[in-house]
RORO-898139 format. One record per residue: chain; residue number from 0; x, y, z of N, C-alpha, C in turn. Coordinates in Angstrom, 1 decimal. Each point is the difference from the previous one (the first is absolute). Example, Ala and Ser with C-alpha at 12.3 -4.5 7.8 and 13.67 -1.06 7.14 Angstrom:
<atoms>
A/0/13.2/-5.7/7.8/-0.9/1.2/0.0/0.9/1.2/0.0
A/1/-0.4/1.1/-0.7/0.9/1.1/0.0/-0.8/1.1/0.8
</atoms>
This chain:
<atoms>
A/0/0.8/-1.1/0.0/-0.8/1.0/-0.2/0.9/1.3/0.5
A/1/1.3/0.0/0.3/0.5/1.3/0.0/1.5/-0.1/-0.5
A/2/0.4/-1.5/-0.7/1.1/0.0/-0.7/-0.2/1.0/-1.5
A/3/1.3/0.6/-0.1/0.0/0.9/-1.2/1.1/-0.4/-0.8
A/4/0.1/0.4/-1.2/1.2/0.3/-0.6/0.1/1.2/-0.7
A/5/0.9/0.7/0.0/0.4/1.4/-0.5/1.2/0.1/-0.6
A/6/0.5/0.7/-1.3/0.9/-0.1/-0.6/1.0/-1.0/0.2
A/7/-0.6/-1.2/0.0/0.6/-1.5/-0.3/0.5/-0.5/1.6
A/8/-0.4/0.6/0.9/0.2/-0.6/1.3/-1.1/-0.5/0.8
A/9/0.1/-0.9/0.6/-1.3/-0.8/0.8/0.2/0.6/1.2
A/10/-1.0/0.5/0.8/-0.1/0.4/1.6/-1.2/-1.1/0.5
A/11/0.1/0.1/1.1/-1.0/-1.0/1.0/-1.1/0.8/0.1
A/12/0.1/1.7/0.0/-1.0/0.7/0.4/0.4/1.4/-0.6
A/13/-0.8/0.9/-0.3/0.2/1.4/-0.4/0.3/1.0/1.1
A/14/0.3/-0.4/1.1/0.2/0.9/1.2/1.4/-0.1/0.2
A/15/0.6/1.2/0.0/1.5/0.1/-0.1/0.4/1.2/1.3
A/16/1.2/-0.1/0.2/0.3/0.9/1.1/0.8/1.5/-0.8
A/17/0.0/1.0/0.5/0.5/1.3/-0.8/1.2/0.3/0.3
A/18/1.1/0.2/-0.9/1.5/0.5/0.2/0.1/0.8/1.1
A/19/0.9/-0.1/1.1/0.3/0.9/1.0/-0.8/-0.3/1.0
A/20/-0.9/-0.7/0.2/-1.3/-0.2/1.3/0.1/-1.2/0.3
A/21/1.1/-1.3/-0.3/-0.2/-1.3/0.1/1.6/-0.4/0.2
A/22/0.9/0.7/-0.1/1.6/-0.2/0.2/0.1/-0.9/-1.2
A/23/0.8/-0.9/0.1/0.3/-0.9/-0.9/-0.9/-1.3/0.3
A/24/-1.0/0.0/0.7/-0.7/-1.1/0.3/-0.2/-0.6/1.1
A/25/1.6/-0.3/0.4/0.6/-1.1/0.9/-0.2/0.5/1.4
A/26/0.0/1.7/-0.1/-0.4/0.7/1.0/-1.4/-0.7/1.0
A/27/-1.1/-0.3/-1.0/-1.2/0.1/0.5/-0.2/-1.7/0.3
A/28/1.0/-0.8/-0.5/-0.3/-1.4/0.0/-0.4/-0.6/1.4
A/29/0.3/0.8/1.3/-0.3/-0.6/1.3/-1.7/0.3/-0.2
A/30/-0.7/1.2/-0.3/-1.0/0.4/0.1/-1.1/-0.8/-1.4
A/31/0.6/-0.2/-1.2/-0.7/-0.1/-0.8/0.4/-1.2/-0.9
A/32/-1.2/-0.8/-0.2/0.3/-1.1/-1.1/0.5/0.4/-1.4
A/33/1.3/-0.1/-0.1/0.1/1.0/-1.5/-0.5/-0.9/-1.0
A/34/-0.4/-1.4/0.2/-0.6/-1.0/-0.8/-1.1/0.7/-0.6
A/35/-0.6/0.7/0.8/-1.9/0.7/-0.6/0.0/1.2/-0.5
A/36/1.5/0.7/-0.1/0.4/1.2/-0.6/0.1/-0.4/-1.5
A/37/-0.7/0.6/-1.0/0.2/-0.1/-1.5/1.1/0.3/-0.6
A/38/0.7/1.2/0.7/1.5/0.0/-0.4/0.3/1.5/1.0
A/39/1.2/-0.3/0.0/0.8/1.2/1.1/0.9/0.8/-0.9
A/40/-0.4/1.2/0.2/0.8/1.3/-1.1/0.9/0.4/1.1
A/41/1.5/-0.2/-0.2/0.9/0.5/0.8/0.4/1.1/0.3
A/42/0.4/0.5/0.7/0.3/1.6/0.3/0.9/0.1/-1.0
A/43/0.0/1.5/-0.7/0.8/0.4/-0.9/1.2/-0.5/-0.1
A/44/0.6/-0.2/-1.2/1.8/-0.5/-0.2/0.5/1.0/-0.7
A/45/1.1/0.0/0.5/1.0/1.0/-0.8/1.2/-0.5/-0.5
A/46/0.8/0.3/-1.0/1.2/-0.9/0.2/1.3/0.3/0.9
A/47/-0.1/1.1/0.5/0.8/-0.2/1.3/-1.0/0.2/1.6
A/48/0.7/-0.2/1.0/-0.7/0.0/1.0/-0.5/1.5/0.6
A/49/-1.0/0.4/0.4/-0.5/1.3/0.0/-0.4/0.0/1.4
A/50/0.1/1.0/0.8/-0.2/0.5/1.5/-1.4/0.8/0.2
A/51/-0.3/0.5/-1.2/-1.1/0.6/0.0/-0.1/1.5/0.6
A/52/-1.1/0.4/0.6/0.1/1.6/0.5/0.0/0.2/1.4
A/53/0.5/0.9/0.4/0.0/0.3/1.3/-1.5/0.0/0.9
A/54/0.2/-0.3/1.1/-1.3/0.2/1.0/-0.5/1.3/0.2
A/55/-1.2/0.4/0.3/-1.1/-0.6/0.1/-0.6/-0.5/-1.8
A/56/-0.2/-1.3/0.0/-0.3/-0.3/-1.3/-1.3/-0.6/-0.3
A/57/-0.9/-0.3/1.0/-1.3/-0.3/0.3/-1.0/0.8/0.8
A/58/-1.0/0.3/-0.6/-1.0/0.6/1.0/-1.6/-0.5/-0.3
A/59/-0.3/-0.4/1.2/-1.5/-0.5/0.0/-0.9/1.0/-0.5
A/60/-0.8/-0.2/-0.7/-1.1/0.9/-0.3/-1.7/-0.5/0.4
A/61/-1.0/0.9/0.0/-1.3/-0.5/0.6/-0.3/-1.4/-0.9
A/62/0.3/-0.2/-1.2/-0.7/-1.0/-0.6/1.4/-0.7/-1.0
A/63/0.7/-0.1/0.7/1.6/-0.8/-0.8/1.5/0.8/0.5
A/64/0.7/0.1/-1.0/1.4/0.5/0.6/0.5/0.5/-1.1
A/65/1.1/1.0/0.1/0.5/0.6/-0.4/1.7/-0.7/0.1
A/66/0.7/-0.4/-1.1/1.5/-0.5/0.2/0.8/0.4/-1.2
A/67/1.3/0.5/0.5/1.1/0.2/-0.8/1.4/-0.9/0.3
A/68/-0.5/-1.3/-0.1/1.4/-1.0/0.5/0.8/0.2/-0.7
A/69/0.0/0.6/-1.2/1.2/0.1/-1.2/0.4/-1.3/-0.7
A/70/-0.9/-0.9/0.2/0.3/-1.3/-0.5/1.4/-0.9/0.4
A/71/0.2/0.2/1.2/0.9/-0.7/0.9/0.0/-1.6/-0.7
A/72/1.4/-0.4/-0.3/-0.4/-1.7/0.0/1.8/-0.2/-0.2
A/73/0.3/-1.1/0.2/1.4/-0.7/-0.1/0.6/-0.4/-1.3
A/74/-0.8/0.6/-1.1/0.3/-0.3/-1.4/-0.3/-1.6/-0.6
A/75/0.2/0.0/-1.2/-0.8/-1.1/-0.7/0.9/-1.2/0.2
A/76/1.5/-0.1/-0.2/0.5/-1.1/0.2/0.0/-0.8/1.3
A/77/-0.4/0.9/1.1/-0.2/-0.6/1.2/-1.0/-0.3/0.3
A/78/-1.2/0.4/-1.0/-1.6/-0.5/0.1/0.3/-1.7/-0.7
A/79/0.8/-0.3/-1.4/-0.2/-0.8/-0.4/0.9/-1.2/0.7
A/80/0.9/0.8/0.4/1.1/-1.2/1.1/-0.6/-0.6/1.2
A/81/-0.5/1.2/0.7/-0.4/-0.5/1.6/-1.5/0.0/0.3
A/82/-1.0/0.6/-1.0/-1.3/-0.1/0.4/-0.7/-0.7/-0.7
A/83/0.1/-0.2/-1.3/-0.8/-0.8/-0.9/0.2/-1.7/0.1
A/84/1.1/-0.6/0.4/0.0/-1.5/0.4/-1.0/0.0/0.8
A/85/-0.2/0.6/1.1/-0.9/-0.2/1.2/-1.5/0.3/-0.6
A/86/-0.2/1.1/-1.0/-1.5/0.0/-0.5/0.0/-1.0/-0.8
A/87/0.4/-0.7/-0.5/-0.2/-1.0/-0.9/-0.5/-1.3/0.3
A/88/0.1/0.0/1.7/-0.8/-1.1/0.7/-1.3/0.3/0.2
A/89/-0.7/1.0/-0.5/-1.4/0.1/-0.2/-0.7/0.3/-1.0
A/90/-1.1/-0.4/-0.2/-0.7/-0.1/-1.3/-0.1/1.6/-0.7
A/91/-0.1/0.9/0.9/-0.2/1.0/-0.5/0.8/0.8/-1.0
A/92/-0.6/0.5/-1.2/0.9/0.5/-1.0/0.9/1.5/0.6
A/93/0.9/0.1/-0.5/1.2/1.0/0.1/0.1/0.9/-0.9
A/94/-0.5/1.4/0.3/0.0/1.0/-1.1/1.1/1.3/0.5
A/95/1.1/0.1/-0.7/0.9/0.9/0.3/-0.1/1.4/-0.5
A/96/-0.4/0.9/0.6/-0.2/1.5/0.0/1.3/0.2/0.0
A/97/0.4/1.0/-1.0/1.3/0.5/-0.1/-0.1/1.6/-0.4
A/98/1.2/0.6/0.0/-0.2/1.3/-0.1/1.6/0.7/0.0
A/99/-0.1/1.1/-0.7/1.4/0.7/-0.3/-0.1/1.4/-0.2
A/100/1.3/0.8/0.0/-0.1/1.4/-0.5/-0.2/0.2/-1.4
A/101/0.5/-1.2/-0.8/0.5/0.2/-1.4/-0.6/-1.4/-0.3
A/102/-0.1/0.3/-1.4/-0.2/-1.3/-1.1/0.6/-1.0/0.1
A/103/1.6/0.3/0.2/0.9/-0.9/0.1/0.2/-0.7/1.5
A/104/-0.6/0.8/0.9/-0.1/-0.7/1.4/-1.3/-1.4/-0.1
A/105/-1.0/0.7/-0.4/-1.1/-1.0/-0.1/0.5/-1.5/-0.8
A/106/0.5/0.6/-1.2/0.5/-1.1/-1.2/0.9/-0.9/1.0
A/107/0.8/0.6/0.8/1.2/-0.6/0.9/-0.4/-1.2/0.8
A/108/-1.3/0.6/0.7/-0.9/-0.9/1.4/-0.5/-1.1/-1.3
A/109/-0.6/0.3/-1.2/-0.6/-0.9/-0.6/1.0/-1.1/-0.5
A/110/1.1/0.3/-0.2/0.8/-0.9/-0.5/0.5/-0.9/1.2
A/111/0.0/0.3/1.1/0.6/-0.6/1.1/-1.2/-1.3/0.3
A/112/-1.3/0.5/-0.5/-1.1/-1.2/0.5/-0.1/-0.8/-1.2
A/113/0.7/0.2/-1.3/-0.2/-0.7/-1.0/0.5/-1.4/0.0
A/114/-1.0/-1.2/-0.3/0.5/-1.3/0.3/-0.2/-0.3/1.3
A/115/-0.3/0.7/0.8/-0.3/-0.5/1.6/-1.1/-0.7/0.1
A/116/-0.1/-1.2/0.4/-1.3/-0.5/0.5/-0.6/0.1/1.1
A/117/-1.4/0.5/0.1/-0.4/0.2/1.4/-0.4/1.4/-0.3
A/118/0.1/0.7/-0.7/-0.4/1.3/-0.3/-0.9/-0.2/-1.0
A/119/-1.6/0.3/0.0/-0.6/-0.3/-1.1/-0.4/1.3/-0.9
A/120/0.4/1.5/0.7/-0.4/0.8/-0.9/0.8/1.3/0.5
A/121/0.1/1.0/-0.7/0.3/1.5/0.6/-0.7/0.9/-0.3
A/122/-0.3/0.7/1.1/-0.8/1.2/0.3/0.9/1.4/-0.1
A/123/-0.1/0.6/-1.2/0.7/1.3/0.0/-0.7/1.2/0.9
A/124/0.9/0.4/1.1/-0.6/1.6/0.5/0.6/0.9/-0.8
A/125/-0.8/0.3/-0.6/0.1/1.4/-0.9/-0.4/1.2/0.7
A/126/0.1/0.4/1.3/-0.3/1.1/0.6/1.2/0.6/0.7
A/127/1.4/-1.0/-0.4/1.2/0.4/0.0/0.4/1.2/-0.5
A/128/0.6/1.3/0.3/0.6/1.3/-0.7/1.1/-0.7/-0.9
A/129/0.0/0.7/-1.3/0.9/-0.5/-0.9/0.9/1.1/0.0
A/130/1.1/-0.2/0.3/1.3/0.9/0.2/0.2/0.5/-1.2
A/131/0.0/-0.4/-1.2/0.3/0.5/-1.3/-0.9/1.0/-0.6
A/132/-1.3/-0.2/0.8/-0.8/0.9/-0.2/-0.8/1.2/0.8
A/133/1.0/0.2/0.7/-0.1/1.1/1.0/-0.7/-0.5/1.2
A/134/0.0/-1.1/0.3/-0.9/-0.6/1.2/-1.2/-0.3/-0.1
A/135/-0.5/0.3/-1.4/-1.5/-0.3/-0.2/-0.1/-1.3/0.1
A/136/-1.2/-0.8/0.5/0.0/-1.3/0.4/-0.4/-0.6/-1.5
A/137/0.6/-1.4/-0.3/-0.5/-0.6/-0.8/-1.4/-0.2/-0.6
A/138/-0.6/-0.2/0.8/-1.6/-0.1/0.0/-1.1/1.4/-0.1
A/139/0.6/0.6/-0.4/-0.6/1.1/-0.2/0.2/0.4/-1.5
A/140/0.7/-0.2/-0.8/0.2/0.2/-1.2/0.0/-1.3/-1.0
A/141/-0.8/0.0/-0.8/-0.6/-1.5/-1.0/1.2/-0.3/-0.7
A/142/0.7/1.1/-0.5/1.3/-0.4/-1.1/1.0/-0.4/1.2
A/143/0.2/0.3/1.4/1.2/-0.5/0.6/-0.4/-1.2/0.5
A/144/-1.1/-0.3/0.2/-0.8/-1.3/0.7/0.1/-1.0/-1.0
A/145/-0.3/0.2/-1.1/0.1/-1.2/-1.0/1.7/-0.2/-0.5
A/146/0.4/0.7/0.0/1.7/0.2/-0.2/0.5/-1.1/1.0
A/147/-0.3/0.2/1.1/0.3/-0.8/1.2/-0.5/-1.4/0.1
A/148/-1.1/-0.3/-0.2/-0.7/-0.9/-0.3/0.5/-0.8/-1.1
A/149/0.0/0.2/-1.2/0.7/-0.3/-1.1/1.5/-0.6/0.2
A/150/0.8/0.8/0.8/1.5/-0.5/0.2/0.2/-1.2/1.1
A/151/-1.2/-0.1/0.9/0.0/-1.1/1.2/-0.4/-1.1/-1.0
A/152/-0.9/0.0/-0.5/-0.8/-1.1/-0.9/1.3/-0.4/-0.8
A/153/0.8/0.6/-0.7/0.9/-0.5/-1.1/1.2/-0.6/1.0
A/154/0.3/0.2/1.3/0.9/-0.6/0.9/-0.5/-1.1/1.2
A/155/-1.2/-0.3/-0.5/-0.5/-0.7/1.3/-0.7/-1.4/-0.7
A/156/0.2/-1.3/0.9/-0.7/-1.0/-0.6/-1.4/-0.1/0.9
A/157/-0.7/1.0/0.9/-1.0/-0.3/0.7/-1.3/1.0/-0.6
A/158/-1.4/-0.4/0.1/-0.7/1.5/0.0/0.0/0.9/0.7
A/159/-0.2/0.8/-0.6/0.0/1.5/0.4/-1.0/0.8/0.6
A/160/-0.3/0.3/1.0/-1.2/0.6/0.5/0.6/1.7/0.2
A/161/-0.6/0.8/-0.4/0.4/1.3/0.3/-1.1/0.5/0.9
A/162/0.3/0.6/1.3/-0.5/0.8/1.0/-0.4/1.0/-0.2
A/163/-1.2/0.6/-0.1/-0.2/1.4/-0.4/-0.1/0.8/0.9
A/164/0.4/1.4/-0.4/-0.2/0.9/1.2/-1.2/0.9/-0.4
A/165/-0.9/0.5/1.2/-1.2/0.5/-0.1/0.4/1.6/-0.3
A/166/1.3/0.4/0.3/0.0/1.3/0.2/0.6/0.9/-1.7
A/167/-1.1/-0.4/-0.6/-0.3/0.5/-1.4/-1.0/0.5/-0.5
A/168/0.0/0.4/-1.1/-1.4/1.1/-0.6/-0.9/-0.9/-0.5
A/169/0.7/-1.4/-0.6/-0.8/-1.1/-0.7/0.6/-1.2/0.0
A/170/-0.7/-0.9/1.0/1.0/-1.1/0.2/-0.2/-1.1/-1.0
A/171/-0.8/0.2/-1.1/-0.3/-1.0/-1.0/0.9/0.3/-1.0
A/172/0.7/1.2/-0.3/1.0/0.3/-0.5/1.1/-0.9/-0.1
A/173/0.4/0.0/1.6/1.4/-0.6/0.2/-0.4/-1.5/-0.4
A/174/-1.4/-0.2/0.4/0.1/-1.9/0.1/-0.1/0.1/-1.7
A/175/-0.6/0.4/-0.6/0.1/-0.5/-1.5/1.2/0.2/-0.7
A/176/1.2/0.8/0.3/1.3/0.2/-0.4/0.9/-1.3/0.4
A/177/-0.3/-0.1/1.3/0.6/-1.6/0.5/-0.5/-1.0/-0.5
A/178/-1.3/-0.2/-0.4/-0.4/-1.3/-0.4/0.6/0.2/-1.8
A/179/0.1/1.1/-0.6/0.5/0.1/-1.4/1.5/-0.5/0.2
A/180/0.7/0.3/1.2/1.6/-0.4/0.1/0.0/-1.3/0.3
A/181/-0.9/-0.6/0.1/0.2/-1.5/0.3/-0.5/-0.4/1.4
A/182/-0.5/0.7/0.8/-0.3/-0.5/1.5/-0.9/-1.3/0.1
A/183/0.2/-0.7/0.7/-1.1/-1.5/-0.1/-1.2/0.4/1.0
A/184/0.1/1.1/1.1/-1.0/0.4/0.8/0.5/1.4/0.7
A/185/-1.3/0.8/0.6/0.3/0.9/0.7/-0.7/0.1/1.5
A/186/0.7/0.4/0.9/-0.6/0.0/1.2/-0.1/1.8/0.5
A/187/-1.0/-0.2/0.6/-0.9/1.5/-0.1/-0.5/-0.2/1.7
A/188/0.3/0.9/0.9/0.8/1.2/-0.2/1.1/0.1/1.1
A/189/1.1/0.9/-0.6/1.0/0.1/1.3/-1.0/1.1/1.0
A/190/1.1/0.3/1.1/-0.5/1.0/0.6/0.0/1.0/-0.5
A/191/-0.9/1.3/0.7/-0.5/1.2/-0.5/1.2/0.8/1.0
A/192/0.4/1.3/-0.6/0.7/0.8/0.6/-0.6/0.7/0.8
A/193/0.6/0.0/1.5/-0.9/0.8/0.9/1.3/1.0/1.2
A/194/-0.7/0.5/0.8/0.9/0.5/0.9/-1.0/0.4/1.4
A/195/0.9/0.0/1.0/-0.4/0.4/1.2/0.8/0.7/1.1
A/196/-0.9/1.1/0.7/1.1/1.1/0.5/-0.4/0.0/1.3
A/197/1.0/0.1/1.0/0.2/-0.1/1.5/-0.6/1.7/0.4
A/198/-1.1/0.1/0.2/-0.3/1.6/0.4/0.7/0.6/0.9
A/199/0.6/-0.5/0.7/0.8/0.4/1.6/1.2/0.3/-0.6
A/200/0.7/-1.0/-0.6/1.6/0.5/-0.3/0.0/0.4/-1.5
A/201/-1.3/-0.1/-0.3/-0.1/0.8/-1.6/1.1/-0.4/-1.1
A/202/0.1/-1.3/0.0/0.8/-1.0/-0.5/-0.8/-0.9/-0.7
A/203/0.4/-0.6/-1.3/-0.3/-1.1/-0.7/-0.3/-1.2/1.1
A/204/-0.8/-0.8/0.1/0.1/-1.4/0.7/1.1/-0.9/-0.6
A/205/0.3/-0.2/-1.3/0.3/-0.8/-0.5/1.7/0.8/-0.3
A/206/1.0/-0.6/0.4/1.2/0.5/-0.1/0.5/0.3/-1.8
A/207/-0.7/-0.8/-0.7/0.1/0.4/-1.5/-1.1/1.2/-0.5
A/208/-0.6/0.3/0.9/-1.0/1.0/-0.3/-1.3/-0.7/-0.6
A/209/0.0/-0.7/-1.3/-1.0/-0.5/-0.3/0.1/-1.6/-0.1
A/210/-1.4/-0.7/0.4/0.0/-1.5/0.0/-0.8/-0.6/-0.8
A/211/-0.2/-1.4/0.0/-0.9/-0.6/-0.8/-1.2/-0.3/0.8
A/212/-1.1/0.4/-0.5/-1.4/-0.1/0.9/-0.1/-1.4/-0.6
A/213/-0.7/-1.1/0.8/-0.4/-1.2/0.0/-1.3/-0.2/1.1
A/214/-0.5/-1.2/-0.2/-1.1/-0.4/0.8/-1.4/0.3/-0.6
A/215/-1.1/-0.2/0.9/-1.4/0.2/-0.3/-0.2/1.3/-0.7
A/216/0.3/1.2/0.5/-0.1/1.3/-0.8/0.2/-0.1/-1.2
A/217/0.7/-0.8/-0.9/0.3/0.3/-1.3/-0.8/-1.2/-0.8
A/218/-0.6/-0.6/0.7/-1.0/-1.2/-0.9/-0.7/0.3/-0.9
A/219/-0.9/1.3/0.4/-1.2/0.3/-1.8/1.2/0.6/-0.6
A/220/1.1/0.8/0.5/0.7/0.0/-1.3/0.6/-0.9/-1.2
A/221/0.7/-1.0/0.9/0.3/-1.1/-0.6/-1.0/-0.9/-0.8
A/222/-1.0/-0.3/0.8/-1.2/-0.7/-0.8/-0.7/0.8/-1.5
A/223/0.3/1.3/0.1/-0.3/0.9/-1.2/1.1/-0.5/-1.0
A/224/1.3/0.2/0.5/1.1/0.0/-1.0/0.0/-1.3/-0.7
A/225/-0.3/-1.2/1.0/0.2/-1.4/-0.6/-1.3/0.0/-0.9
A/226/-1.1/0.5/-0.2/-1.2/-0.1/-0.7/0.3/0.6/-1.2
A/227/0.6/1.1/-0.2/0.8/0.9/-1.1/0.9/-0.7/-0.7
A/228/1.2/-0.5/0.7/0.8/-0.8/-0.4/-0.3/-1.3/-1.0
A/229/-1.0/-0.8/0.9/-0.3/-1.2/-0.5/-0.8/0.0/-1.4
A/230/-0.8/1.4/-0.3/-0.9/0.3/-0.9/1.3/0.3/-1.1
A/231/1.1/0.4/0.1/1.0/0.7/-1.0/1.0/-0.9/-0.5
A/232/0.1/-1.1/0.7/1.1/-1.1/-0.2/-0.6/-1.4/-0.3
A/233/0.6/-1.0/-0.7/-0.2/-1.1/0.0/0.8/-1.2/0.8
A/234/0.9/0.6/0.5/0.9/-0.9/1.2/-0.5/-0.1/1.3
A/235/0.1/-0.6/0.9/-0.5/-0.5/1.2/0.4/1.6/1.0
A/236/-0.8/0.1/0.6/0.0/1.4/0.9/0.0/-0.5/1.6
A/237/0.9/0.0/0.6/0.1/-0.4/1.7/-0.1/1.3/0.5
A/238/-1.3/-0.4/0.8/-0.4/1.2/0.8/0.4/0.2/1.3
A/239/0.7/1.4/0.4/0.7/0.2/1.6/-1.0/1.2/0.4
A/240/0.1/0.1/1.3/-0.4/1.0/0.7/-1.1/0.5/0.8
A/241/0.1/-0.2/1.4/-0.5/-0.2/1.1/-0.9/-1.3/0.4
A/242/0.4/-1.1/-0.7/-0.6/-0.9/0.1/0.0/-1.0/1.3
A/243/-1.0/-0.1/0.9/0.6/-0.5/1.5/-1.3/-1.1/0.1
A/244/-0.8/-0.1/-0.6/-1.5/-1.3/-0.1/0.0/-0.4/-1.4
A/245/-0.8/-1.1/0.2/-0.7/-0.5/-1.2/-1.0/0.8/-0.9
A/246/-0.6/0.7/0.6/-0.7/0.6/-0.6/0.6/1.1/-0.9
A/247/0.8/0.6/1.1/1.0/1.1/-1.0/0.6/-0.9/-1.5
A/248/0.8/-1.2/0.2/0.1/-0.5/-1.2/-0.7/-0.4/-1.1
A/249/-1.6/-0.4/0.5/-0.7/-0.2/-0.9/-0.3/1.3/-0.6
A/250/0.0/1.4/0.1/-0.2/0.9/-0.5/1.3/0.3/-1.4
A/251/1.4/-0.3/0.8/0.7/-0.2/-1.5/-0.4/-1.1/-0.9
A/252/-0.2/-1.1/0.1/-0.5/-0.8/-0.9/-0.7/0.4/-0.8
A/253/-1.4/0.7/0.6/-1.2/0.4/-0.6/0.6/1.1/-1.1
A/254/0.8/0.8/0.9/0.6/1.3/-1.2/0.7/-0.4/-0.8
A/255/0.5/-1.5/-0.4/1.0/-0.4/-1.0/1.3/-0.6/0.3
A/256/0.2/0.1/1.3/1.3/-0.7/0.3/0.0/-1.7/0.1
A/257/1.3/-0.5/-0.6/0.1/-1.5/0.1/0.4/-0.7/0.8
A/258/0.9/0.8/1.2/0.5/-0.2/1.1/0.1/1.5/0.9
A/259/-0.1/-0.5/1.4/0.4/1.4/0.9/1.4/-0.3/0.9
A/260/0.2/1.0/0.2/1.3/0.5/1.1/-0.3/0.2/1.3
A/261/0.4/-0.6/1.0/-0.6/0.6/1.5/1.3/0.5/0.5
A/262/-0.1/1.4/0.3/1.2/1.0/0.7/-0.3/-0.1/1.4
A/263/-0.3/1.4/0.2/-0.1/0.6/1.5/-0.6/-0.9/1.2
A/264/-0.9/-0.8/-0.6/-0.9/-0.7/0.9/0.8/-1.3/0.6
A/265/1.1/-0.2/-0.8/0.9/-0.9/0.6/0.7/0.4/1.5
A/266/0.2/1.2/0.0/0.8/0.6/1.1/-0.8/0.0/1.2
A/267/-1.6/-0.2/0.2/-0.6/0.1/1.0/-0.5/-1.4/0.1
A/268/-0.9/-0.6/-1.0/-0.1/-1.6/0.1/0.8/-0.9/-0.9
A/269/1.1/-0.5/0.3/0.6/-1.0/-0.8/-0.6/-0.8/-0.6
A/270/-1.4/-0.3/0.1/-0.7/-1.3/-0.4/-1.1/0.4/-0.8
A/271/0.2/1.3/-0.7/-0.9/0.7/-0.8/0.1/-0.9/-1.6
A/272/0.9/-0.4/-0.3/-0.1/-0.5/-1.4/-0.5/-1.4/0.3
A/273/-0.2/-0.7/1.1/-0.3/-1.3/0.3/-1.6/0.3/0.3
A/274/-0.4/1.1/0.6/-1.6/0.2/-0.1/-0.6/0.4/-1.5
A/275/0.7/0.5/-0.4/-0.4/0.7/-1.2/-0.1/-1.1/-1.1
A/276/0.8/-1.0/0.0/-0.2/-1.5/-1.0/-1.2/-0.4/0.6
A/277/-0.2/-0.5/1.7/-1.1/-0.4/0.1/-1.3/0.4/0.0
A/278/-0.2/1.5/-0.2/-1.0/0.8/-0.1/-0.6/-0.1/-1.3
A/279/1.4/-0.1/-1.1/-0.5/-0.1/-1.4/-0.5/-1.3/-0.4
A/280/0.3/-1.0/0.7/-0.7/-1.1/-0.6/-1.3/-0.2/0.5
A/281/-0.3/0.5/1.2/-1.6/0.0/0.7/-0.7/0.9/-1.1
A/282/0.5/1.0/-0.3/-0.9/0.9/-1.0/0.0/-0.6/-1.1
A/283/1.1/-0.5/-0.9/-0.7/-0.5/-1.6/-1.0/-1.2/0.5
A/284/0.2/-0.7/0.9/-1.0/-1.0/0.2/-1.5/0.7/0.4
A/285/0.1/0.7/0.8/-1.1/0.9/0.6/-1.0/0.4/-1.6
A/286/0.9/0.8/-0.9/-0.4/0.6/-1.1/-0.3/-1.0/-1.0
A/287/0.6/-0.9/0.1/-0.3/-1.2/-1.5/1.3/0.0/-1.2
A/288/1.2/0.7/0.5/0.9/-0.1/-0.9/0.5/-1.3/0.3
A/289/0.6/-0.5/-0.7/1.0/-1.3/-0.1/1.4/0.3/0.0
A/290/0.4/1.0/-0.6/1.6/0.3/0.0/-0.2/1.8/0.0
A/291/1.3/0.5/0.9/0.5/1.1/0.0/0.1/0.9/-0.8
A/292/0.4/-0.8/-1.7/-0.1/0.9/-1.0/-1.3/0.5/-0.6
A/293/-1.3/-0.8/0.6/-1.3/0.6/-0.7/-0.3/1.3/0.7
A/294/0.8/0.5/1.1/-0.3/1.1/1.2/0.6/1.2/-1.0
A/295/1.3/-0.2/-0.5/0.6/1.2/-0.6/-0.7/0.7/-1.2
A/296/-0.2/1.2/0.4/-0.7/0.8/-0.8/-1.5/-0.2/0.0
A/297/-0.6/-0.8/0.7/-1.4/-0.2/0.1/-0.5/1.0/0.7
A/298/0.1/1.3/-0.6/-0.6/1.1/0.6/-1.3/0.5/-0.6
A/299/-1.2/-0.2/0.8/-1.4/0.8/-0.7/-0.1/1.0/0.1
A/300/0.4/0.8/-1.5/0.0/1.5/0.0/-1.5/0.7/-0.7
A/301/-0.9/-0.6/0.0/-1.4/0.6/-0.1/-0.9/0.2/1.1
</atoms>
């Protein structure tokens, strides 16, 4: 009922964890049955280890959180050598989220993952600043997003998912550009850019000034964007943004998502994915669906 095949990869279910919210997966193993997680999208990997931004870099908001972690990670080689072998003991698929400051850095990470068994797909974080274009994020320019996607595809033997930024005028233009460049799927959305201020210190609450807003607050925006993207492209759309319950997940499937990723909810409810999987199974039976694919885009618009 929940088993799916997307871009040539078979998944036990379409409920995955979002990058940056579930570590490398192993950190949650004492609390979650990783065999019940469709896929673990690991924290963003760079070609060299990265310490991230100075604290404070997380701030709780009324309906979510702001974060400016700065993509802290031990580097792709450490992941392949030290982490991946342990992850392969579980049935969950592994999706490597990668990033860089230049096209060349993204390509370098993709090459490190080429031929590596146990990594089932690559997710491109295109919300990173392109240092060769004055710091403008790859994800806000259809041309640059397309060039990056094409370069990674040429240097990878994995399906490539492009994670779209919501901080754009028209997200469908970026989606269509990366589809034309060879993307196998898109995931939407990444965090919305936000800010919080300490009114007594009269300073930003995040050292980096701005942070990515995630959690329930962004769900309506995410559902809308997934709906628009699903109408604009033919490749699978993976829905992300404020999903904490099975009811939330159903909204994304109806909007056109073929799979979903759970993010911020993992911080306060480690069993969120398991609960969503269980809830989806009950909902499908109750509503008369024989398979999750029948739910995708089954929105009554009249």
